[in-house]
DRENTORKOL-3810 file (N, C-alpha, C; in nm, 4 decimals):
REM DRENTORKOL-3810
@n.u->27.3674; n.v->4.0264; n.w->12.8945; ca.u->27.2470; ca.v->4.0963; ca.w->12.8587; c.u->27.2879; c.v->4.2291; c.w->12.7943
@n.u->27.2331; n.v->4.2577; n.w->12.6794; ca.u->27.2604; ca.v->4.3858; ca.w->12.6133; c.u->27.1776; c.v->4.4958; c.w->12.6789
@n.u->27.2108; n.v->4.6227; n.w->12.6481; ca.u->27.1296; ca.v->4.7327; ca.w->12.7006; c.u->26.9866; c.v->4.7227; c.w->12.6488
@n.u->26.9724; n.v->4.6847; n.w->12.5214; ca.u->26.8378; ca.v->4.6683; ca.w->12.4649; c.u->26.7638; c.v->4.5582; c.w->12.5411
@n.u->26.8279; n.v->4.4452; n.w->12.5604; ca.u->26.7660; ca.v->4.3350; ca.w->12.6336; c.u->26.7325; c.v->4.3735; c.w->12.7770
@n.u->26.8209; n.v->4.4496; n.w->12.8411; ca.u->26.7976; ca.v->4.4957; ca.w->12.9775; c.u->26.6671; c.v->4.5750; c.w->12.9854
@n.u->26.6517; n.v->4.6717; n.w->12.8961; ca.u->26.5325; ca.v->4.7564; ca.w->12.8996; c.u->26.4070; c.v->4.6808; c.w->12.8573
@n.u->26.4197; n.v->4.5908; n.w->12.7609; ca.u->26.3031; ca.v->4.5103; ca.w->12.7208; c.u->26.2584; c.v->4.4188; c.w->12.8350
@n.u->26.3538; n.v->4.3531; n.w->12.9003; ca.u->26.3194; ca.v->4.2649; ca.w->13.0138; c.u->26.2619; c.v->4.3432; c.w->13.1308
@n.u->26.3184; n.v->4.4614; n.w->13.1571; ca.u->26.2672; ca.v->4.5435; ca.w->13.2660; c.u->26.1223; c.v->4.5836; c.w->13.2383
@n.u->26.0945; n.v->4.6277; n.w->13.1162; ca.u->25.9578; ca.v->4.6665; ca.w->13.0814; c.u->25.8629; c.v->4.5478; c.w->13.0974
@n.u->25.9013; n.v->4.4326; n.w->13.0472; ca.u->25.8161; ca.v->4.3134; ca.w->13.0598; c.u->25.7913; c.v->4.2768; c.w->13.2059
@n.u->25.8944; n.v->4.2877; n.w->13.2888; ca.u->25.8806; ca.v->4.2560; ca.w->13.4313; c.u->25.7783; c.v->4.3476; c.w->13.4977
@n.u->25.7634; n.v->4.4688; n.w->13.4432; ca.u->25.6703; ca.v->4.5660; ca.w->13.4989; c.u->25.5372; c.v->4.5686; c.w->13.4238
@n.u->25.5207; n.v->4.4729; n.w->13.3306; ca.u->25.3959; ca.v->4.4650; ca.w->13.2548; c.u->25.3827; c.v->4.5737; c.w->13.1498
@n.u->25.4961; n.v->4.6214; n.w->13.0996; ca.u->25.4969; ca.v->4.7291; ca.w->13.0009; c.u->25.5651; c.v->4.6832; c.w->12.8724
@n.u->25.5564; n.v->4.7675; n.w->12.7714; ca.u->25.6286; ca.v->4.7427; ca.w->12.6467; c.u->25.7365; c.v->4.8493; c.w->12.6336
@n.u->25.8584; n.v->4.8088; n.w->12.6075; ca.u->25.9678; ca.v->4.9043; ca.w->12.5899; c.u->25.9570; c.v->4.9663; c.w->12.4517
@n.u->25.9627; n.v->5.0973; n.w->12.4471; ca.u->25.9675; ca.v->5.1704; ca.w->12.3202; c.u->26.1054; c.v->5.2345; c.w->12.3143
@n.u->26.1961; n.v->5.1688; n.w->12.2434; ca.u->26.3367; ca.v->5.2073; ca.w->12.2475; c.u->26.3788; c.v->5.2860; c.w->12.1246
@n.u->26.4622; n.v->5.3843; n.w->12.1469; ca.u->26.5244; ca.v->5.4629; ca.w->12.0413; c.u->26.6749; c.v->5.4467; c.w->12.0600
@n.u->26.7421; n.v->5.3982; n.w->11.9575; ca.u->26.8868; ca.v->5.3749; ca.w->11.9675; c.u->26.9641; c.v->5.5031; c.w->11.9397
@n.u->27.0494; n.v->5.5393; n.w->12.0336; ca.u->27.1391; ca.v->5.6539; ca.w->12.0194; c.u->27.2771; c.v->5.6137; c.w->12.0695
@n.u->27.3797; n.v->5.6688; n.w->12.0078; ca.u->27.5147; ca.v->5.6437; ca.w->12.0574; c.u->27.5404; c.v->5.7332; c.w->12.1779
@n.u->27.6448; n.v->5.7000; n.w->12.2521; ca.u->27.6846; ca.v->5.7833; ca.w->12.3647; c.u->27.7114; c.v->5.9258; c.w->12.3175
@n.u->27.7826; n.v->5.9406; n.w->12.2082; ca.u->27.8167; ca.v->6.0749; ca.w->12.1577; c.u->27.6922; c.v->6.1533; c.w->12.1178
@n.u->27.5918; n.v->6.0872; n.w->12.0606; ca.u->27.4676; ca.v->6.1563; ca.w->12.0259; c.u->27.3962; c.v->6.2057; c.w->12.1513
@n.u->27.3926; n.v->6.1228; n.w->12.2527; ca.u->27.3267; ca.v->6.1625; ca.w->12.3778; c.u->27.4024; c.v->6.2792; c.w->12.4416
@n.u->27.5349; n.v->6.2699; n.w->12.4461; ca.u->27.6155; ca.v->6.3768; ca.w->12.5057; c.u->27.5956; c.v->6.5067; c.w->12.4272
@n.u->27.5919; n.v->6.4986; n.w->12.2934; ca.u->27.5754; ca.v->6.6187; ca.w->12.2103; c.u->27.4410; c.v->6.6862; c.w->12.2344
@n.u->27.3378; n.v->6.6093; n.w->12.2667; ca.u->27.2051; ca.v->6.6648; ca.w->12.2872; c.u->27.1706; c.v->6.6929; c.w->12.4317
@n.u->27.2685; n.v->6.6845; n.w->12.5196; ca.u->27.2465; ca.v->6.7039; ca.w->12.6631; c.u->27.3165; c.v->6.8322; c.w->12.7073
@n.u->27.2522; n.v->6.9107; n.w->12.7944; ca.u->27.3177; ca.v->7.0337; ca.w->12.8421; c.u->27.4564; c.v->7.0055; c.w->12.9001
@n.u->27.5452; n.v->7.1027; n.w->12.8867; ca.u->27.6829; ca.v->7.0889; ca.w->12.9336; c.u->27.6902; c.v->7.0359; c.w->13.0764
@n.u->27.7757; n.v->6.9369; n.w->13.0928; ca.u->27.8007; ca.v->6.8814; ca.w->13.2252; c.u->27.6987; c.v->6.7808; c.w->13.2745
@n.u->27.5884; n.v->6.7629; n.w->13.2034; ca.u->27.4826; ca.v->6.6734; ca.w->13.2509; c.u->27.5017; c.v->6.5286; c.w->13.2058
@n.u->27.5976; n.v->6.5033; n.w->13.1164; ca.u->27.6149; ca.v->6.3673; ca.w->13.0656; c.u->27.7581; c.v->6.3178; c.w->13.0750
@n.u->27.8419; n.v->6.3865; n.w->13.1509; ca.u->27.9805; ca.v->6.3410; ca.w->13.1623; c.u->27.9889; c.v->6.2014; c.w->13.2226
@n.u->27.9042; n.v->6.1699; n.w->13.3198; ca.u->27.9027; ca.v->6.0364; ca.w->13.3795; c.u->27.8721; c.v->5.9314; c.w->13.2725
@n.u->27.7874; n.v->5.9674; n.w->13.1764; ca.u->27.7523; ca.v->5.8745; ca.w->13.0692; c.u->27.8737; c.v->5.8479; c.w->12.9813
@n.u->27.9405; n.v->5.9549; n.w->12.9417; ca.u->28.0584; ca.v->5.9394; ca.w->12.8565; c.u->28.1634; c.v->5.8544; c.w->12.9282
@n.u->28.1837; n.v->5.8784; n.w->13.0547; ca.u->28.2873; ca.v->5.8079; ca.w->13.1299; c.u->28.2528; c.v->5.6618; c.w->13.1565
@n.u->28.1254; n.v->5.6303; n.w->13.1748; ca.u->28.0887; ca.v->5.4967; ca.w->13.2205; c.u->28.0276; c.v->5.4042; c.w->13.1166
@n.u->27.9642; n.v->5.4574; n.w->13.0142; ca.u->27.8867; ca.v->5.3697; ca.w->12.9270; c.u->27.9281; c.v->5.3705; c.w->12.7805
@n.u->28.0339; n.v->5.4409; n.w->12.7454; ca.u->28.0700; ca.v->5.4419; ca.w->12.6046; c.u->28.1431; c.v->5.3140; c.w->12.5613
@n.u->28.1913; n.v->5.2363; n.w->12.6568; ca.u->28.2622; ca.v->5.1137; ca.w->12.6249; c.u->28.1818; c.v->4.9929; c.w->12.6714
@n.u->28.1978; n.v->4.8856; n.w->12.6008; ca.u->28.1282; ca.v->4.7621; ca.w->12.6368; c.u->28.1822; c.v->4.7084; c.w->12.7692
@n.u->28.0935; n.v->4.6572; n.w->12.8498; ca.u->28.1340; ca.v->4.5914; ca.w->12.9739; c.u->28.0453; c.v->4.4682; c.w->12.9918
@n.u->28.1056; n.v->4.3588; n.w->13.0251; ca.u->28.0293; ca.v->4.2357; ca.w->13.0461; c.u->28.0612; c.v->4.1812; c.w->13.1845
@n.u->27.9570; n.v->4.1437; n.w->13.2542; ca.u->27.9725; ca.v->4.0885; ca.w->13.3879; c.u->27.8961; c.v->3.9574; c.w->13.3941
@n.u->27.9503; n.v->3.8628; n.w->13.4671; ca.u->27.8758; ca.v->3.7395; ca.w->13.4906; c.u->27.9152; c.v->3.6831; c.w->13.6268
@n.u->27.8426; n.v->3.5835; n.w->13.6683; ca.u->27.8654; ca.v->3.5269; ca.w->13.8005; c.u->27.9489; c.v->3.4007; c.w->13.8001
@n.u->28.0200; n.v->3.3725; n.w->13.6904; ca.u->28.0934; ca.v->3.2464; ca.w->13.6825; c.u->28.2042; c.v->3.2362; c.w->13.7876
@n.u->28.2753; n.v->3.3455; n.w->13.8154; ca.u->28.3817; ca.v->3.3406; ca.w->13.9171; c.u->28.3224; c.v->3.3139; c.w->14.0552
@n.u->28.2109; n.v->3.3793; n.w->14.0864; ca.u->28.1444; ca.v->3.3559; ca.w->14.2144; c.u->28.1005; c.v->3.2102; c.w->14.2258
@n.u->28.0409; n.v->3.1584; n.w->14.1192; ca.u->27.9927; ca.v->3.0200; ca.w->14.1224; c.u->28.1078; c.v->2.9203; c.w->14.1307
@n.u->28.2229; n.v->2.9573; n.w->14.0727; ca.u->28.3399; ca.v->2.8693; ca.w->14.0826; c.u->28.3951; c.v->2.8682; c.w->14.2249
@n.u->28.3953; n.v->2.9850; n.w->14.2892; ca.u->28.4478; ca.v->2.9961; ca.w->14.4261; c.u->28.3496; c.v->2.9451; c.w->14.5310
@n.u->28.2206; n.v->2.9582; n.w->14.5024; ca.u->28.1163; ca.v->2.9174; ca.w->14.5976; c.u->28.0160; c.v->2.8296; c.w->14.5220
@n.u->28.0481; n.v->2.7017; n.w->14.5024; ca.u->27.9627; ca.v->2.6146; ca.w->14.4212; c.u->27.8180; c.v->2.6065; c.w->14.4703
@n.u->27.7954; n.v->2.6284; n.w->14.5989; ca.u->27.6596; ca.v->2.6194; ca.w->14.6517; c.u->27.5775; c.v->2.7460; c.w->14.6257
@n.u->27.6410; n.v->2.8493; n.w->14.5672; ca.u->27.5705; ca.v->2.9750; ca.w->14.5438; c.u->27.4510; c.v->2.9539; c.w->14.4512
@n.u->27.3413; n.v->3.0185; n.w->14.4853; ca.u->27.2257; ca.v->3.0222; ca.w->14.3956; c.u->27.1533; c.v->3.1551; c.w->14.4170
@n.u->27.0928; n.v->3.2039; n.w->14.3119; ca.u->27.0176; ca.v->3.3289; ca.w->14.3213; c.u->26.8987; c.v->3.3094; c.w->14.4141
@n.u->26.8694; n.v->3.4123; n.w->14.4916; ca.u->26.7562; ca.v->3.4051; ca.w->14.5844; c.u->26.6243; c.v->3.4384; c.w->14.5160
@n.u->26.6323; n.v->3.5100; n.w->14.4038; ca.u->26.5107; ca.v->3.5440; ca.w->14.3298; c.u->26.5475; c.v->3.5650; c.w->14.1843
@n.u->26.4469; n.v->3.5669; n.w->14.1003; ca.u->26.4716; ca.v->3.5902; ca.w->13.9584; c.u->26.5057; c.v->3.7373; c.w->13.9350
@n.u->26.5662; n.v->3.7657; n.w->13.8218; ca.u->26.5993; ca.v->3.9027; ca.w->13.7859; c.u->26.4718; c.v->3.9870; c.w->13.7810
@n.u->26.3673; n.v->3.9314; n.w->13.7207; ca.u->26.2405; ca.v->4.0035; ca.w->13.7081; c.u->26.1795; c.v->4.0359; c.w->13.8447
@n.u->26.1858; n.v->3.9401; n.w->13.9379; ca.u->26.1358; ca.v->3.9671; ca.w->14.0730; c.u->26.2185; c.v->4.0767; c.w->14.1402
@n.u->26.3483; n.v->4.0767; n.w->14.1154; ca.u->26.4340; ca.v->4.1817; ca.w->14.1689; c.u->26.3957; c.v->4.3193; c.w->14.1151
@n.u->26.3633; n.v->4.3250; n.w->13.9857; ca.u->26.3180; ca.v->4.4518; ca.w->13.9256; c.u->26.1897; c.v->4.4985; c.w->13.9936
@n.u->26.0942; n.v->4.4080; n.w->14.0068; ca.u->25.9660; ca.v->4.4453; ca.w->14.0683; c.u->25.9852; c.v->4.4894; c.w->14.2140
@n.u->26.0681; n.v->4.4198; n.w->14.2888; ca.u->26.0943; ca.v->4.4581; ca.w->14.4277; c.u->26.1617; c.v->4.5950; c.w->14.4359
@n.u->26.2563; n.v->4.6205; n.w->14.3470; ca.u->26.3268; ca.v->4.7487; ca.w->14.3471; c.u->26.2316; c.v->4.8634; c.w->14.3148
@n.u->26.1484; n.v->4.8449; n.w->14.2127; ca.u->26.0531; ca.v->4.9500; ca.w->14.1760; c.u->25.9516; c.v->4.9716; c.w->14.2880
@n.u->25.9072; n.v->4.8655; n.w->14.3521; ca.u->25.8140; ca.v->4.8793; ca.w->14.4652; c.u->25.8801; c.v->4.9583; c.w->14.5779
@n.u->26.0077; n.v->4.9294; n.w->14.6073; ca.u->26.0794; ca.v->5.0046; ca.w->14.7102; c.u->26.0902; c.v->5.1513; c.w->14.6709
@n.u->26.1243; n.v->5.1781; n.w->14.5439; ca.u->26.1351; ca.v->5.3160; ca.w->14.4964; c.u->26.0014; c.v->5.3893; c.w->14.5091
@n.u->25.8924; n.v->5.3194; n.w->14.4797; ca.u->25.7585; ca.v->5.3783; ca.w->14.4956; c.u->25.7346; c.v->5.4165; c.w->14.6416
@n.u->25.7623; n.v->5.3230; n.w->14.7304; ca.u->25.7405; ca.v->5.3465; ca.w->14.8745; c.u->25.8303; c.v->5.4575; c.w->14.9286
@n.u->25.9541; n.v->5.4633; n.w->14.8808; ca.u->26.0501; ca.v->5.5618; ca.w->14.9303; c.u->26.0347; c.v->5.6975; c.w->14.8616
@n.u->25.9555; n.v->5.7021; n.w->14.7548; ca.u->25.9360; ca.v->5.8282; ca.w->14.6830; c.u->26.0617; c.v->5.8803; c.w->14.6161
@n.u->26.1422; n.v->5.7898; n.w->14.5607; ca.u->26.2691; ca.v->5.8328; ca.w->14.5007; c.u->26.2683; c.v->5.8337; c.w->14.3476
@n.u->26.1538; n.v->5.8164; n.w->14.2866; ca.u->26.1480; ca.v->5.8239; ca.w->14.1409; c.u->26.1711; c.v->5.9677; c.w->14.0957
@n.u->26.2405; n.v->5.9820; n.w->13.9846; ca.u->26.2616; ca.v->6.1141; ca.w->13.9272; c.u->26.1352; c.v->6.1541; c.w->13.8507
@n.u->26.0995; n.v->6.2811; n.w->13.8581; ca.u->25.9819; ca.v->6.3301; ca.w->13.7869; c.u->26.0016; c.v->6.3112; c.w->13.6363
@n.u->25.8964; n.v->6.2756; n.w->13.5618; ca.u->25.9101; ca.v->6.2506; ca.w->13.4171; c.u->25.9651; c.v->6.3694; c.w->13.3387
@n.u->25.9384; n.v->6.4906; n.w->13.3841; ca.u->25.9853; ca.v->6.6080; ca.w->13.3110; c.u->26.1137; c.v->6.6681; c.w->13.3696
@n.u->26.1864; n.v->6.5908; n.w->13.4501; ca.u->26.3085; ca.v->6.6405; ca.w->13.5144; c.u->26.4204; c.v->6.6664; c.w->13.4141
@n.u->26.4167; n.v->6.5969; n.w->13.3008; ca.u->26.5205; ca.v->6.6126; ca.w->13.1982; c.u->26.4531; c.v->6.6364; c.w->13.0628
@n.u->26.4081; n.v->6.7595; n.w->13.0369; ca.u->26.3331; ca.v->6.7865; ca.w->12.9136; c.u->26.4125; c.v->6.7608; c.w->12.7859
@n.u->26.5449; n.v->6.7668; n.w->12.7937; ca.u->26.6253; ca.v->6.7426; ca.w->12.6746; c.u->26.6148; c.v->6.5979; c.w->12.6273
@n.u->26.5776; n.v->6.5063; n.w->12.7155; ca.u->26.5637; ca.v->6.3662; ca.w->12.6748; c.u->26.4523; c.v->6.3515; c.w->12.5717
@n.u->26.3390; n.v->6.4168; n.w->12.5953; ca.u->26.2293; ca.v->6.4114; ca.w->12.4982; c.u->26.2714; c.v->6.4701; c.w->12.3642
@n.u->26.3488; n.v->6.5784; n.w->12.3658; ca.u->26.3962; ca.v->6.6395; ca.w->12.2409; c.u->26.4879; c.v->6.5441; c.w->12.1659
@n.u->26.5763; n.v->6.4758; n.w->12.2383; ca.u->26.6645; ca.v->6.3775; ca.w->12.1745; c.u->26.5841; c.v->6.2650; c.w->12.1104
@n.u->26.4849; n.v->6.2149; n.w->12.1820; ca.u->26.4016; ca.v->6.1055; ca.w->12.1307; c.u->26.3265; c.v->6.1495; c.w->12.0059
@n.u->26.2695; n.v->6.2690; n.w->12.0093; ca.u->26.1957; ca.v->6.3197; ca.w->11.8941; c.u->26.2865; c.v->6.3359; c.w->11.7734
@n.u->26.4065; n.v->6.3894; n.w->11.7942; ca.u->26.5015; ca.v->6.4077; ca.w->11.6845; c.u->26.5452; c.v->6.2736; c.w->11.6268
@n.u->26.5732; n.v->6.1775; n.w->11.7125; ca.u->26.6159; ca.v->6.0451; ca.w->11.6659; c.u->26.5031; c.v->5.9748; c.w->11.5913
@n.u->26.3819; n.v->5.9833; n.w->11.6420; ca.u->26.2676; ca.v->5.9196; ca.w->11.5760; c.u->26.2426; c.v->5.9840; c.w->11.4396
@n.u->26.2527; n.v->6.1176; n.w->11.4315; ca.u->26.2340; ca.v->6.1876; ca.w->11.3033; c.u->26.3410; c.v->6.1466; c.w->11.2035
@n.u->26.4654; n.v->6.1344; n.w->11.2504; ca.u->26.5745; ca.v->6.0938; ca.w->11.1625; c.u->26.5528; c.v->5.9518; c.w->11.1109
@n.u->26.5103; n.v->5.8630; n.w->11.2003; ca.u->26.4838; ca.v->5.7251; ca.w->11.1598; c.u->26.3744; c.v->5.7205; c.w->11.0528
@n.u->26.2697; n.v->5.7987; n.w->11.0702; ca.u->26.1613; ca.v->5.8023; ca.w->10.9725; c.u->26.2121; c.v->5.8565; c.w->10.8388
@n.u->26.3008; n.v->5.9577; n.w->10.8418; ca.u->26.3587; ca.v->6.0108; ca.w->10.7178; c.u->26.4390; c.v->5.9026; c.w->10.6471
@n.u->26.5185; n.v->5.8282; n.w->10.7218; ca.u->26.5983; ca.v->5.7214; ca.w->10.6612; c.u->26.5094; c.v->5.6143; c.w->10.5992
@n.u->26.4032; n.v->5.5785; n.w->10.6699; ca.u->26.3121; ca.v->5.4779; ca.w->10.6159; c.u->26.2440; c.v->5.5263; c.w->10.4892
@n.u->26.2224; n.v->5.6577; n.w->10.4769; ca.u->26.1630; ca.v->5.7152; ca.w->10.3568; c.u->26.2545; c.v->5.7110; c.w->10.2374
@n.u->26.3830; n.v->5.6901; n.w->10.2589; ca.u->26.4804; ca.v->5.6831; ca.w->10.1496; c.u->26.4829; c.v->5.5467; c.w->10.0812
@n.u->26.4168; n.v->5.4513; n.w->10.1410; ca.u->26.4191; ca.v->5.3152; ca.w->10.0834; c.u->26.3459; c.v->5.3085; c.w->9.9534
END
């Protein structure tokens, strides 16, 4: 599953539409206050793929207990109950990055 697919599937599982803006890791780091995106640079700048084939080979009887979408809904419901959601305005620089990227995309489309 790609990052785009992950977010699109998550939104659909929650009955929403994903509105995605593509940015590279370096663009996000450049637009984030110092020290706030080091985890991003360290963990997400390289491709990583995971699958369950080794588990299924070792444990042929293995089967998922629920769908991915049900897992998303259960996790969000737990987060709601536990009150662990981050406030929407906790990272104001994210909105600035999105606005800048969207404006740049519109400028590029105007060059056609």
